[in-house]
N, C-alpha and C positions, 0 to 999 in steps of 0.2 A: 386595604392590605397594609400590614405592619412591616416597615422596613427596619432592618437591623444592621448597624455598622459592623459589629463583630458577631458573626453567626454563631449561635449556640443552639444545638438541637433541642435542648430542654426548654427553650423559650420561644421557639419558632411558632408563629401564628400565620396561617395562610387563609385568607378570606376567599374561599373558592366560590364562584357563582353557582347558583342553583340551576341545574340542567333543565329544570321544568319551568323556569320563569320566562315570561314574555316581556319583562321590563327592559331587558337589554337587547341592543341590536347585535347582530352576528359579529360585527367588528369589535364592539365593546366586550362581548363575551370572550372572544379569542384574545383580546388584549389583556384581560385580567388573568387568563390562563397562562399567557406568555410571561407575565410578571411573576406569577407563582413559580413557574418552571425555572425562571432565571435565578430565583432565590435558592431553589433546590440544587441548581448547578453550582452555585457558589459553595454550598456545603460539600458537594462532590469534589470540587477543586481543592479545597483545603484538606479534605480527607485524603485524597489521592496524592497530594504533595507529601504529606507526612507518611503515608504508606510507602511512597517511593524512597523517602529518606530511611525508613526502617529497613526496607529491602536492601538498600545500598550498604547499610552498616553490616547486615548479615553477609552480603556478598564480599565486601572488603575484608571482613574477618576471615572468610574462607580462602582468600587469596594468599594468605600466609603459607609458608612452605609445607612440604609433605606430598607424598605421592597421590593421596586422595583428595587434594585440594579441589574445592568446588563441589565435592560430593555432598558436604553438609548443607550447602546452599540449596541444591536441588532437592535434598531430603526435606528441608524446611518448607520449600514450595509445595511439595507433595502433601505434607501434613496440613498446610494451610489451604490446600486445594486452590492453588494459584498456578496458572500455566506460566511457562518460561517466557512466552511472548508478552503476556500481561505484565509480568514482573519487570521486564526490561523497559516496557512502555512507561510504567510508573517511575522507574529509576530515571528515565529520560525526562519525565515531567519534573521530578525533584531537582534535577540538574539545571533544567530551564529556569525554575524558580530561583535557584541560587544565583544563576547568571543575571537574572533581571533584578532581583531584590538585593542580594548581597553586594553586588557591584555598585549599588547606589542609583541605578537607573529608575527603579520603582520602589516606592515606600511600602513597607509591610502592610500597612492599612489599606493601601490602594489595590491590593490583590482582590479585595472584596468587590471591586467594581467590574471584575471580569467574570464571564461565564467560563466553564472549563474549556470549551472549544475555542473561544476567542483568546484565551490565555495561551493555549498550545500553538495557535497560529501566529500569535505575536512572537513567541519564542523562536519560531521557524522563519520569521521575517528578517529582512536586512537590518543592520544596526541603526540605519537612519530611520527606518519605519518604527523600530522598537522605541527609539527616542521620542518620536512624535506621539506614539500611543501612550507611552509612559507619562509624558507631560500632561496629556489629556486625563489620564486616570488619576494622576496626583492632584488634579484640580477637582476631583470628585465626580467626573463624568462617567457614566456607565459605558463600558466597552463591549460592543457586540461583535460577533463574527463578521457581520456585514460591513461594519466600520473598519475592521482590520483589513479585510480584502479590498475595500475601496482605497484606503491609503496606500496599501501595497501596490495595487494596480496603477495608481497615479504616479507613484515614485518610479516604478519600473518603466512605464511607458514614457516618462519624461527624461530618464537618465540612462537607460540601457544602451551600452555601446554596440550591441548587436543590431540595433535598429538604425536605418539610414536617417540622416539629419532631417530629411523632408517629413518623415513620420513623426519624429520627436517634436518638431516645431509645430506641426498641425495639431498634435495632441495638446501641447501647451497653450495653443490658441483656441482650445475647445472645439476644434473642427473634427476631431476624431475622439470617440469615447475610449477612455483608458481600459474599460473592461473588455474591449475588443482588441486593443493593441497589446496589453500585457501577456495574454496567451501566446501571441506571436513571438515575443521575446523568449518566452519559456521553451517553446518548441524549437526555435532556432539554436538555443544553447545546447541542444542534444545532437546537433549535426556537425560534421566536419567543416573546417573553415572554407573549403572550396565551395561546398553547397550553400553555406551561409552567404557567401559573396554573390553567388548566382541569384539567390532570392532577393538580396538587397538591390541588385541591379533592376530587377523587375519592379520592386516597390518604389525605387527612385523615379521610375518612369510613370508608374501608376499608383500614387499614394492615396488611394481611396479605400472605402470600407470593403467593397466587393473583392478587391485585389488582396487586401489583408486577410480576409476570410479564406480566400482560395489558397494563398501561400501558407497560412496556418495549417489548413487541412493537409496540404501536400507535405509539409514538414513533419506533421504528426505521423502520417502514414510511413514516411521514410524512417523516422525515428523508431517506430514499432518494428519495421522490417529489420533495421540494424540490430535492435535488441534481440529479436528472435534468432537472427542468423548467427550471432555470436555464440549462442548456446546449442546450435544445431551441428551435430557431428557429421550429418550427411553432407553439409556444405564445406567441410574442411578438406577441400581438394584444390590443388594448384591450378587446375584447368577451368575453374569457375571464376567469373568476374561479377560479383554481386552488385558492385557500384554501377557498372554499365547496364546490367539487367534492370536495376532500379530506374535508371534514366529512361530505358525503353518503356518500362511500365508507366512511367510518368508521361511519356510522350503519347501513349495510347489511352491515357486517362484510366489506368487500371491499378494505381498504387494501392487502393484499398483492398483489392482482390489479392495482390501479392502479399501484403502485410498479413491478411487473414490466412492465406495458404501457409506462410512461414510459421504463424502462430499455431495452426493446427498441427503442422509437422513437429514443432517443438513439443506439443502435448503428446503426440504419438511416441516420440522418442523417450520422453520421460516415463510414459506409461509402460513402455516395453522394458525399460530398466527396472522399474518397480516390479513388474510382472516376473521378470527373470529371477530376481532375488527371492520373491515369494515361491516361485516354482521350485527352485533349488532347495529351499528350506522345507517345503512340503514333502519333497522326495526324501530328504534325509530323515524327517520325522516319521514318515510312513514306513520307511525301511527299518528304523529302530523299533517302532512299535510291533512290526511283523516278527522281528527276531525275539522280542520280549514275550509276545503272545504265543499261544499254542492251541492244542485241541480242546483245552478247557475254557477257551474264550471264543466260542463260535460267533457270538454277536459282534464282538470287537473285530473279528476277522472279516465279517460281512461289511462293516463300515470301512475297513481298510481297503477292501477290494473296490468299493465305490470310489474312494479317494485316489486310487491308482489311476482312474480314468482322467484325473486332473494333474497327476504328477509324472505321467509318462511322456515319451517323446512326441506322441500323437495324442491329441485330446479333442473332445467335442463338447462344446459348451452351449447350453440352451440360452437363447436370447429372450425367452419369455413370451407371454401372450401378446404383448404389444407388437411383437414382430412376427405374429402368426405362428408362434411355436417353433420357429426355425432354429436350427443349430449352426454354430460356426465351427468349422474344423481347423485346428491349428496344428502345425508340425514344427517342432523346434529342432533346428540343426545348429549346433555350436561349431563354429569354424575357427581353426587356429590361424593366427596371423603369421605370415611368413616374413620374418625380419631379415634384412640383408646381412650377409656375413661380413663381419669386420675383419680387416686385414691385420 
């Protein structure tokens, strides 16, 4: 395999193994493929960084005054067939490159030592981890995603103030693996201080792997419950105490079921909102087409009559053959909210 310090697509040479050869072991075969893939990722990294810089220039140009500001950027994305999500992802990558390279942490040439994924994860790491990785890359070492995660886990598990001293000390003494401890710190960071303290008390008394895994799972489910509940309109009531309900679910070892129930409820609410918007729009369009059409458009009228079964107050929707051809009957009742009179 030919390695190149400054990737140039016009001179790239990848010595791919013959898939029909028996001269290589499976490990050797996969290793050569991985090296080839790594070189391709470096091309992707450089290309995407410059694409992000181009997109940032287009976006910043459109930020200048005017009522239609931003419209030119979106039009440019449509013409280039780039989604808005993809565009901002590339811009973020370019900004990460500027932060690491322009600020002097990483030399321009050392970017070639990263794969795209390892570079992105480095940019998302803490400044201390960025410094360690940059020093390694500047020495010419290849930076893998696995290496970034390992260093990040080691730093988090040894320094996070969210962890009790007993856990940090045992991690530094290599009695606890960082890859088990780091997720614990991540999940604890999503919880209120009171819950964090409750879990730290448990870990102080039982600073072992099983306890860490148990607390991590509990914190993860509580975090998911909290995230889902914040978006649920059904829970926006003064007579509900989700914190105590979560404690009860934890006591009966049912946190995962509560989190899943709240997640499904969130999905239903979001689906209903999208459904209502589409239903109103379909009704308006159906009515407009009916007014525009007449006796000269019998086929169009037939289509509109069918669409009326989906735009009316009551509708029946087939669930398809997978559900035995059953239909679900829906009735929409729009209720007005009674607001209290102001004095």
